[in-house]
C-alpha positions as CSV (number, residue, x, y, z in Angstrom):
1,X,-5.1,2.0,-70.3
2,X,-2.5,4.7,-69.8
3,X,0.2,4.6,-67.4
4,X,2.9,6.6,-66.4
5,X,6.3,7.0,-68.3
6,X,9.4,7.5,-66.2
7,X,11.6,10.3,-67.3
8,X,15.1,10.6,-66.2
9,X,17.6,12.9,-67.3
10,X,21.1,11.8,-68.6
11,X,23.3,14.1,-70.6
12,X,20.7,16.2,-72.3
13,X,18.4,13.3,-73.1
14,X,15.5,12.4,-71.2
15,X,14.8,8.5,-71.6
16,X,11.2,7.2,-72.0
17,X,11.5,4.0,-70.0
18,X,8.9,1.5,-68.5
19,X,6.1,-0.3,-70.0
20,X,4.3,2.6,-71.2
21,X,4.9,5.8,-73.1
22,X,2.4,8.1,-71.5
23,X,2.9,12.1,-72.7
24,X,-0.6,13.1,-71.4
25,X,-3.8,11.4,-70.1
26,X,-5.4,14.8,-69.2
27,X,-5.7,13.7,-65.6
28,X,-4.4,17.2,-64.6
29,X,-7.5,19.2,-65.5
30,X,-5.0,22.2,-66.5
31,X,-2.8,22.7,-69.6
32,X,-0.3,20.8,-67.8
33,X,0.7,17.2,-69.4
34,X,1.4,14.3,-67.8
35,X,5.1,14.5,-68.4
36,X,5.0,18.2,-66.7
37,X,5.3,20.4,-69.7
38,X,2.4,22.7,-70.7
39,X,0.4,22.8,-73.9
40,X,0.2,26.0,-75.9
41,X,-1.9,27.2,-78.6
42,X,0.2,28.6,-81.5
43,X,-1.3,30.2,-84.8
44,X,-0.3,31.6,-88.0
45,X,-0.6,35.0,-86.3
46,X,3.1,34.6,-85.5
47,X,4.0,35.2,-89.1
48,X,1.1,37.7,-89.9
49,X,-1.7,35.2,-90.7
50,X,-5.3,35.6,-89.7
51,X,-6.3,32.3,-88.1
52,X,-7.9,32.4,-84.8
53,X,-8.6,30.1,-82.3
54,X,-8.5,29.1,-78.5
55,X,-7.4,26.1,-76.5
56,X,-9.2,25.1,-73.4
57,X,-9.6,22.2,-70.9
58,X,-13.1,20.7,-71.5
59,X,-15.2,17.7,-71.0
60,X,-16.5,15.9,-74.5
61,X,-18.9,13.2,-74.2
62,X,-18.0,12.3,-70.6
63,X,-14.1,12.6,-71.1
64,X,-11.8,15.0,-69.8
65,X,-9.8,16.6,-72.7
66,X,-7.9,19.4,-74.1
67,X,-9.7,21.1,-76.7
68,X,-8.8,23.4,-79.9
69,X,-11.4,25.6,-81.5
70,X,-11.1,28.3,-84.1
71,X,-10.9,29.0,-87.7
72,X,-8.2,28.3,-90.1
73,X,-7.8,31.1,-92.6
74,X,-5.2,31.1,-95.5
75,X,-5.5,34.9,-95.7
76,X,-2.2,36.8,-95.9
77,X,-0.2,33.5,-96.5
78,X,-1.6,31.9,-93.2
79,X,-3.3,28.6,-92.7
80,X,-2.8,27.0,-89.3
81,X,-3.9,26.5,-85.6
82,X,-1.6,24.3,-83.4
83,X,-1.6,22.7,-79.9
84,X,2.1,22.1,-79.1
85,X,3.8,20.5,-76.2
86,X,7.5,20.6,-75.6
87,X,8.4,17.1,-74.5
88,X,11.5,17.7,-72.5
89,X,12.0,21.3,-71.5
90,X,15.0,22.1,-73.8
91,X,16.2,18.5,-73.9
92,X,15.1,15.8,-75.9
93,X,13.2,12.4,-75.4
94,X,14.6,9.1,-76.7
95,X,11.4,7.2,-77.9
96,X,13.5,4.8,-79.9
97,X,12.0,1.7,-78.0
98,X,8.4,2.7,-79.2
99,X,6.8,2.4,-82.6
100,X,4.8,5.6,-82.9
101,X,2.2,7.8,-81.3
102,X,-1.2,6.9,-80.2
103,X,-3.8,9.7,-79.9
104,X,-7.2,9.7,-78.2
105,X,-9.4,12.1,-80.2
106,X,-12.8,13.5,-81.1
107,X,-13.8,16.3,-83.3
108,X,-15.7,17.4,-86.0
109,X,-14.8,15.0,-88.8
110,X,-12.0,17.0,-90.3
111,X,-8.6,16.2,-91.1
112,X,-5.6,17.2,-89.0
113,X,-1.9,16.6,-88.6
114,X,0.5,15.1,-85.9
115,X,3.6,17.2,-86.4
116,X,6.8,16.0,-84.4
117,X,10.0,17.9,-84.2
118,X,13.4,16.6,-83.4
119,X,16.7,18.3,-82.2
120,X,17.8,17.5,-85.9
121,X,15.6,20.3,-87.1
122,X,16.5,24.0,-86.8
123,X,13.9,25.9,-88.6
124,X,10.4,26.5,-87.2
125,X,8.5,25.1,-90.3
126,X,10.4,21.9,-90.4
127,X,8.7,18.7,-88.8
128,X,7.9,15.0,-89.4
129,X,4.1,14.9,-90.3
130,X,1.1,12.5,-90.6
131,X,-2.5,12.9,-91.0
132,X,-5.5,11.6,-89.2
133,X,-9.3,12.3,-88.9
134,X,-10.9,13.2,-85.9
135,X,-14.2,11.5,-85.8
136,X,-17.2,12.5,-84.1
137,X,-16.9,9.7,-81.4
138,X,-13.6,9.2,-79.6
139,X,-11.2,6.9,-81.1
140,X,-7.7,5.7,-80.9
141,X,-5.5,6.5,-83.8
142,X,-2.0,4.7,-84.0
143,X,0.5,6.6,-86.1
144,X,3.6,4.7,-86.8
145,X,6.8,6.5,-86.9
146,X,7.4,4.8,-90.0
147,X,4.6,6.9,-91.7
148,X,6.0,10.1,-90.7
149,X,6.9,12.3,-93.8
150,X,9.6,14.9,-93.5
151,X,8.7,18.2,-94.2
152,X,10.9,21.0,-95.9
153,X,13.8,18.7,-94.4
154,X,16.1,16.0,-96.0
155,X,16.9,14.4,-92.5
156,X,15.5,11.1,-91.6
157,X,13.2,10.8,-88.4
158,X,15.0,9.7,-85.3
159,X,12.9,8.9,-82.4
160,X,15.6,9.2,-79.9
161,X,15.8,12.9,-80.7
162,X,12.0,14.1,-80.0
163,X,11.7,17.6,-78.7
164,X,8.1,18.6,-79.4
165,X,4.8,17.2,-80.5
166,X,1.8,19.3,-82.3
167,X,-1.5,18.6,-83.2
168,X,-2.5,20.9,-86.1
169,X,-5.5,22.5,-88.1
170,X,-3.7,23.3,-91.4
171,X,-3.6,24.1,-95.1
172,X,-7.1,25.0,-95.9
173,X,-9.8,27.1,-94.5
174,X,-12.0,25.4,-92.2
175,X,-13.5,25.5,-88.7
176,X,-11.1,23.5,-86.3
177,X,-12.6,21.5,-83.2
178,X,-10.2,18.9,-81.8
179,X,-10.5,17.3,-78.5
180,X,-7.5,15.2,-77.3
181,X,-8.1,12.7,-74.4
182,X,-4.5,11.2,-74.4
183,X,-1.4,10.9,-76.0
184,X,1.5,8.2,-75.5
185,X,4.1,6.4,-77.5
186,X,3.0,2.8,-78.2
187,X,4.7,-0.5,-79.2
188,X,3.6,-2.6,-82.0
189,X,1.7,-5.8,-80.9
């Protein structure tokens, strides 16, 4: 069960506190996440790529979700579609009391990536990444912070400096169909 995360601002850092680290449970029925930021679709077209897609609110197998649909193309040095959420409106979230990110997802059986950004990163292509498969049936996927790999950065991942989360179809030509019913931080049991 997803509960609300309490976000309080303190010197440019939003503290994720309470017993659960809810990011989004899709209860808004809009692009607005539970933490009050809005999801947005980003594609490689920002750098001249040819991938095309859409993001919409939807219902899949009886569950409200955010859905990313489209075609990833590697033409013209492209190769990604992403739904992204800024976590703290220009600030950062301290998620150091948690162990990772839990995703409730379904899809078309393809491999996708979780991309996290922190305030330690300055270039748009830098992130901390881990892969997952969106199966045809709803599943919960736990991605430990310890499993994240730095991409084009030598900096270690610091969960107390989180700024953005992205769910990405990337790196090869394929049809993307990813449904997201929940995103939160979790603690290992």
